[in-house]
C-alpha positions in Angstrom: -4.9 1.4 50.9 -5.6 -2.3 50.4 -4.1 -4.1 47.5 -6.7 -4.3 44.6 -8.1 -7.8 44.2 -6.4 -8.4 40.9 -5.3 -11.9 39.9 -2.8 -12.9 37.2 -2.9 -16.1 35.0 -1.0 -17.3 32.0 -2.6 -16.5 28.6 -4.3 -19.3 26.7 -5.8 -19.4 23.3 -9.3 -19.4 24.7 -8.6 -15.8 25.9 -7.8 -14.5 22.4 -11.1 -12.9 21.4 -11.7 -11.3 24.8 -8.1 -10.1 24.9 -8.5 -8.3 21.6 -11.8 -6.9 22.6 -10.2 -5.5 25.7 -7.3 -4.0 23.8 -9.5 -2.3 21.2 -12.4 -1.2 23.4 -11.6 -1.2 27.1 -7.9 -0.3 27.4 -6.2 3.1 27.8 -3.0 2.3 26.0 -3.5 -0.7 23.7 -3.2 -0.9 20.0 -2.6 -3.2 17.0 0.8 -4.4 18.2 -0.7 -5.8 21.4 -3.5 -7.7 19.7 -3.5 -11.5 19.4 -4.5 -11.2 15.8 -1.3 -9.3 15.1 0.9 -11.6 17.1 -0.6 -14.7 15.5 1.0 -14.0 12.1 4.3 -15.5 13.6 4.7 -19.3 13.2 3.6 -21.0 16.4 7.1 -22.4 17.0 9.0 -19.1 16.6 8.5 -17.8 20.1 7.4 -19.4 23.4 4.6 -17.2 24.5 4.4 -16.4 28.2 1.8 -13.6 28.1 -0.3 -12.8 31.1 -3.9 -11.8 31.7 -5.1 -9.8 34.7 -8.6 -10.0 36.1 -10.5 -8.2 38.8 -12.7 -9.8 41.5 -15.6 -10.2 39.1 -13.5 -12.0 36.5 -13.3 -9.1 34.0 -10.0 -8.5 32.2 -8.4 -5.3 33.5 -4.9 -5.8 31.9 -2.9 -7.9 29.5 0.8 -8.3 29.0 2.1 -9.8 25.8 5.4 -11.5 26.5 7.7 -14.2 25.2 10.5 -16.3 26.7 14.0 -15.3 25.7 17.0 -17.5 26.7 20.3 -15.8 27.4 23.7 -17.2 26.3 24.2 -18.4 29.9 20.8 -20.3 29.7 19.0 -17.9 32.1 15.4 -17.3 31.1 14.0 -13.8 30.5 10.4 -12.7 30.1 10.5 -9.9 27.5 7.9 -7.8 25.6 7.0 -9.9 22.6 10.0 -10.0 20.2 7.6 -10.1 17.3 6.0 -6.8 18.1 7.1 -3.2 17.9 5.8 -2.5 21.4 4.3 -4.9 24.0 4.2 -3.4 27.4 1.4 -3.8 30.0 -2.0 -2.7 28.6 -4.4 -1.6 31.3 -8.0 -0.7 31.6 -9.3 2.8 31.0 -10.6 3.1 34.5 -7.4 1.8 36.1 -5.9 3.8 39.0 -2.3 3.8 40.2 -3.0 1.1 42.7 -4.4 -1.2 40.0 -1.4 -0.7 37.7 1.0 -1.2 40.7 -0.8 -4.4 41.5 -0.5 -5.7 37.9 3.2 -4.9 37.6 3.8 -6.5 41.0 1.8 -9.6 40.1 3.6 -10.0 36.8 7.0 -9.8 38.5 6.1 -12.3 41.2 4.6 -14.7 38.5 7.8 -14.7 36.5 9.9 -15.0 39.6 7.9 -18.1 40.7 8.1 -19.7 37.3 11.9 -19.6 36.9 12.6 -16.4 35.1 15.6 -14.3 36.1 14.9 -11.1 34.2 11.9 -9.1 33.0 11.9 -6.5 30.2 9.1 -4.3 28.9 9.2 -2.3 25.7 6.9 0.7 26.1 5.4 2.3 23.0 5.7 6.0 22.2 3.1 8.0 24.3 1.3 9.2 21.1 -0.3 5.8 20.8 -2.0 6.0 24.1 -5.3 7.8 24.5 -5.3 9.7 27.7 -2.3 10.0 30.0 -0.5 6.8 31.1 1.8 8.1 33.8 0.6 5.4 36.2 2.6 2.8 34.4 5.8 4.8 34.1 5.6 5.6 37.8 4.8 2.0 38.7 7.7 0.6 36.8 10.2 3.0 38.4 8.6 2.6 41.9 8.8 -1.2 41.8 12.5 -1.2 40.9 12.5 -1.3 37.1 15.3 0.7 35.5 15.6 2.2 32.0 17.4 -0.2 29.6 17.3 2.0 26.5 15.5 5.0 25.0 15.0 5.2 21.3 14.0 8.3 19.3 11.0 8.2 17.0 9.8 11.1 14.9 6.1 11.9 14.7 4.0 14.4 12.7 1.2 16.1 14.6 -2.0 16.1 12.5 -5.2 18.1 12.6 -3.8 21.6 12.2 -2.3 21.9 8.7 -0.9 25.4 9.3 1.0 24.2 12.3 2.2 21.1 10.4 3.5 23.2 7.5 5.3 25.5 9.9 7.4 22.5 10.9 8.2 21.5 7.3 11.4 22.8 5.9 11.5 24.9 2.7 13.4 22.1 0.9 10.6 19.6 1.5 7.9 22.1 0.2 10.1 22.7 -2.9 10.5 19.0 -3.5 6.7 18.4 -3.1 5.9 21.1 -5.7 8.5 19.7 -8.1 7.1 16.2 -7.8 3.6 17.5 -8.6 4.9 19.3 -11.7 6.6 16.2 -13.0 3.4 14.2 -12.7 4.1 12.1 -9.6 0.8 10.6 -8.2 0.2 9.2 -4.7 -2.2 6.3 -4.4 -2.9 3.3 -2.2 -1.8 -0.1 -3.7 -2.9 -3.6 -3.0 0.1 -5.0 -4.9 1.9 -6.5 -1.9 4.4 -8.3 -4.0 5.8 -5.2 -5.7 5.7 -3.1 -2.6 7.6 -5.8 -0.6 10.2 -6.2 -3.3 10.9 -2.4 -3.3 11.2 -2.5 0.5 13.5 -5.5 0.5 15.7 -4.1 -2.2 16.0 -0.8 -0.3 16.9 -2.4 3.0 19.5 -4.7 1.3 21.1 -1.8 -0.5 21.2 0.5 2.5 21.7 -1.8 5.5 22.4 -5.2 4.1 19.4 -6.8 5.9 16.0 -8.2 5.0 12.6 -6.7 6.0 11.2 -7.6 9.3 8.3 -9.4 7.5 8.7 -11.9 4.7 6.5 -11.4 1.7 4.0 -14.0 2.9 3.9 -12.5 6.4 3.2 -9.0 5.1 0.5 -10.3 2.8 -1.0 -12.3 5.7 -1.1 -9.2 7.9 -2.8 -7.3 5.1 -5.5 -10.0 5.0 -5.9 -9.9 8.8 -6.1 -6.0 8.7 -7.5 -5.1 5.3 -8.7 -1.7 6.5 -5.8 -0.9 8.9 -2.7 -1.7 6.9 -2.1 0.6 3.9 0.5 0.5 1.2 1.0 4.0 -0.1 2.9 4.5 -3.3 4.3 7.5 -5.2 4.2 6.6 -8.9 5.4 8.1 -12.2 4.4 6.6 -15.5 3.1 3.4 -13.7 6.5 3.0 -12.0 6.6 3.0 -8.2 9.2 5.6 -7.0 8.6 5.3 -3.3 6.4 3.5 -0.8 5.3 3.5 2.8 3.6 0.7 4.7 1.3 2.5 7.2 -0.3 0.7 10.1 -3.4 2.2 11.8 -2.2 1.2 15.3 -5.0 3.0 17.1 -7.9 5.1 16.0 -5.8 8.2 16.5 -2.2 7.2 15.7 -0.7 5.6 12.6 2.8 4.2 12.2 5.0 4.0 9.1 6.4 0.5 9.5 8.4 0.7 6.2 9.7 3.6 4.2 11.4 2.9 0.9 12.2 4.5 -2.5 13.8 3.4 -5.7 17.3 4.8 -5.5 17.9 4.3 -9.3 15.4 7.2 -9.8 17.2 9.7 -7.5 16.5 12.7 -9.8 12.8 12.5 -8.8 12.2 13.3 -5.2 8.8 12.0 -4.3 9.0 11.4 -0.5 7.8 14.9 0.6 4.7 14.6 -1.6 4.1 11.0 -0.3 4.3 12.1 3.3 2.0 15.1 2.7 -0.6 13.0 0.9 -0.6 10.4 3.7 -0.9 13.1 6.3 -3.9 14.6 4.5 -5.6 11.2 4.3 -5.0 10.4 8.0 -6.2 13.9 9.0 -9.4 13.3 7.0 -10.0 10.1 8.8 -9.6 11.7 12.3 -6.0 10.7 13.2 -4.0 13.0 15.5 -0.5 11.5 14.9 1.6 9.9 12.1 4.7 8.2 13.6 7.6 7.8 11.1 9.4 5.4 13.4 12.7 5.2 15.2 16.0 6.6 13.8 18.3 5.3 16.6 19.7 2.1 17.8 21.2 2.5 21.3 23.9 5.1 21.0 23.8 5.1 17.2 21.8 7.8 15.4 20.8 7.3 11.7 21.3 10.9 10.9 20.2 10.6 7.2 16.8 9.1 7.8 16.3 11.4 10.9 17.0 14.5 8.8 14.3 13.3 6.3 11.7 12.8 9.0 12.4 16.2 10.4 12.4 17.7 6.9 8.8 16.7 6.4 7.7 18.1 9.8 8.3 15.3 12.3 9.6 15.9 15.8 10.9 13.5 18.5 9.0 11.2 20.8 10.7 8.4 22.8 10.2 4.7 22.9 11.6 3.1 26.1 12.5 -0.3 27.4 12.5 -1.0 31.1 13.8 -4.0 32.9 14.2 -5.8 36.2 17.6 -7.3 35.9 17.4 -9.7 38.8 13.9 -11.1 39.6 15.3 -13.1 42.5 15.7 -9.9 44.4 12.2 -8.7 43.7 10.0 -8.3 46.9 6.3 -7.9 47.1 5.1 -4.3 47.4 4.4 -3.1 50.9 0.9 -1.9 50.6 -0.1 0.7 53.3 -2.5 -0.5 55.9 
């Protein structure tokens, strides 16, 4: 087995369009969070981009790796999956074999080693966002010396079989859904980014004492970039928003709830089960297979309250993982068999 003729080079702005075309049309595991259009909403001085592009012998892109430089307290430099994205691991071509993926991971490690980085970390998206299987990357990371840094638990709803979905929904959720309908709660999409963001911001401040990941202008900007792939779903009663979800169509078959929020001053109305049910119906009608409700863990900490809600409405666990090479100076080129 000879090493595949794959070359690596640093990303430059001239690659942006072809990068996004590759992610959308030619990759096996790419999605919105890997696209340059998505990453571009960050101010140019927020992160130092050190992303990589992989090409075969004909010059065609066969892989991309969105990364940014992170400086540790001791001044060592790390190449990490882009901090401005939910997931940012290696994206590889649909036709890629194990040897191709091994060659890309090896090339990335050697590149960062040669350019002064001491550590490399990759945040791998939940497998529901990939199309076919992607075991080649999991194996390649382990085989080349990467070790699991952390594993977070997301909760996802399987779509396409409503009977099967409802069998996972607890009776309390079904009761709350019927009650919301009787009280006149309606679920619709909204383009009022300002009102949606303010509800999200207030909810996060009250519950966790922190602001949203995106500022109002950033979330509005993303909606302009992806007018048909970012949706603000709202449960309303008498023109008041009771609850909202910001849903990102990450791939053609998997959507992600980036924000979940409700007005805690109206606790006697419980609209969340109806909101999730209506979103699931819409996604199913548009051909989606998965609705990811996001992570409910941070390291060893489990947010039991939000996890219980996600399981209540029919979600079950899928993992998001981070892998790392803790000392790039010790990385050795792969010994390809003759």
